[in-house]
N, C-alpha and C positions, 0 to 999 in steps of 0.2 A: 398517847404518850409517855406516861409516865413509865409501862412497860415496855416500850423502845428505850428509855434511859436507862431501865434496869440492864438492857439486854447489853448495851454499849459499854456500860460501867463494867459485866460482869468479861466481857470481852479484853476491854483496857488491861482489867487484875490478869485473867489467865495469859496473856499474850507475852505478859516479861518472862512467865514463868516456863511455854514451852522456847521461848527464843533463847533462856538463859539454862538450857538443861547442861549436867552436869559431866566436863571433858575430865576423863578418868586420863590419867595422867600416869603413864606405860615408860617402861623401860626394860632394860635387856641388852647383852651383849651379841656379837654378832657372830651366828651360829649356823653359817651357810651350812647347806642349803635349806634346815630349818627355819630359821629366822637370820636378817641381814639387811642392813642398810642398804646393800648393793642390789638387793633382789626386787622384784616388781610387788608394792603391797607389803615392804618388808618381810616377803617368805610366806608361806602358809599357813605355818601357825600362827603368825602376827595377823595374816587376814581372818582365819579363823577368830580367833579372840575379838578382833575387833567389830566384826559379822555380831559375834554374839554380844556383844555391849550393845552394839547399835539396834539389836533384836528386843533388849530389854530397856531401849530407851536412853542408850549415853552416847554422849561423843567421846572421842579417845585422840589421845597423841602422843604418838611412840617417841624415846631417846635412846639411840644404842649407846653404850657405852661399856667400861669393863664390868666384867660378873663380878669381881667385891663392891666395887662402886654402883652398881647397882642395887645390890644385896642391900648396901648399907644406907640407900637412899632413900628406898621401900619401907627401911625399919623404921627411919627416925621419921616417916611420913610425907617427905619430900617429894616422893613421888608415891602412886597410888598403889600399883601393882606391877609386879616382877613376872614377864611371859617367860614361859620354860624350865621351871626349876622342877629337880627331882624331890621326892619326899625325904624327909627325916626328922626324927621325932625333935631334935634339937630344934629346926626351924618353928614347930610349933609354938613356942613360946613369945615370936615374935610376928608371926604370920598367921593367917588363914589359910587354910588349901581351897580350892575350886573342887570339882570333881574332874578326873582324867579329860585333856584334850588329845593325845596321842601318845603311844607309845612306841622307844626307842633302843637299839640294842647294843650295849656300852662294853670295851674291851679292852685289854693293854696292845697297845698298836706295836708293830715292829717293822724295821726295814727287811727284806730280802735276806740279809749277810747275818742277821740274827742267829748264835749259834744255835737255838733251841727254836721245835715248831709247837710245842705243847708243854704241859708244866703239869703235877696234881697238888702243888700248896703255895703258899705264898711262902713259907719258907724257902723253895726252890730258886724263886726270882730274888729275894731279899738281899742278896750281892749285888744287884743290877742297879742301876740309877734309872728311876721312874719318874715321870713328869705328869703332873696334873692342872689346871686351871687354877688360879688363886681363888679360894673361898668355894668351890667346889666339892660336891658330892660325887661318888662314882656309885657306891652303893656300899649298905650296911656291913656287910664283910669285909670290904677294901676300907672305908673309913676307919673300922675297928683296928685294924692292923698295923703295929706300930714301924712302919719301913723306916730303915734304916739312914737311903739313900732317897727321899724324897724331895723333889724341886718342885717349886711352883711358877705358874708364867701367868704374864698380863693378859694373853690372848691366844689364840690358839697358833696362829699364822707362826708366835714366836717358838712355838713348843714343838712344832712340826718342824721348822727350821733346825733346832736344837737337836731334833730326833735323825735328821738326815745328815747332821755333821758330826754324828755322835758323842754330842756333849749330854746326852742322856742316850740310855737302851731302849728303855720302852715309854709309851704314851699312853696315859690312860682316859679313853673316850669314842668315841661314835667313827668308826672306819668310812664314813660317806663325809664326813664333818672334815676329818683329816686329809681326806685325799682331795676334797674342793679346795683347803687352805691351801696345800703343796701346790695347787694347777695354778692357782690364784697368783702364789710367790714366784712361778716360774721353774717348779723343783719336778721332779719325777714322780708321780703319784703314784704309778703302778709297782714300787718298788715295796709299800706299805701295806702291811697285811695284818692277821689278828692272829696273836698267840693264842692257840687253843687250851681250852675250852674258853668261850667268851664270859667276861664277869656275870651282868646281871640284865634284864630287859627293866629298863626303867620307864614308867608314866609321866609324862610330862604336863605340871600344873600351872596354873595362872596363881601366884602368890599375892594374898591381899593386905596391906600393911594393917598390923592390929591399933599403930599409931595413927589413923585417920578416924574422924568420929562415926562415919557410915561403912564400918567396915564389912560387916557383917549383913546390912543390905545389901552391899554392894558384891559381897561373894553370893550369896542367894539370888540375886539378880544375873548375875554373870551365868551362874548353874542354869536358871531358867531359859534363857538366850542361848546357851549352849545346847539345851536339849532339845529347843523349840527349833534351831537350825539344822540339827541332826533329824528330827522327824518330818521336814520340810525339803529335804534332800539340800538344801544349802551348803552342807558339810560337805558330802559326796561331790558336790558340785566345784569345791574351792580345791580339793584332791586333785580332781579330775585336772582341773587348770593348770596347776601346777605339775600333772603326771606324776602323782603321788599314788595312783589306783592301778 
């Protein structure tokens, strides 16, 4: 009887721990076709992140918002982690970086009637109006250059609309993202092209807030979970499901 009581007590203690598994509060912007609230499971990058967290024993919930808002809420600890950021040295002050999740190509996007097809320096395009997302990083060389007419936008759709209407001349982003935003806004996506050469190949990371108490534990758990789903084949299954292979 004593053994039975001890067994029941152990279950009573353990059950609340299982039932109250930590829910990781995720946030990011709408950046279709990689991650967006309009996509199935929030897009394939979101699906990978949530699957890796689940593998590590965490629940998760994601909120889509503006990029700068996402950065700020994770920095403060109001949210635990941000999906899909590029690496910058400056961000390491406030966030821990996961291992890379996926790689994307970034370039200067133009319309078909833009007078240049290629360029050889930032000085050569410095007289043009260039757009980017508020708070975003494009790449080390781009971020370091002091463009004379750099305009920031709160969403991809607003930046693409400005590009197609001639309010800006170039827009720094991934071409697939810009084309998706154009189509969603009823604009002609076929007129959008990359000014050659492209800017960067950037890895996408999960950024974990340094303001939360278990930040390093969460980072390490996510990394292990990501390794695990890569080894099991679940990572590739998600890519196949979203037609990314």
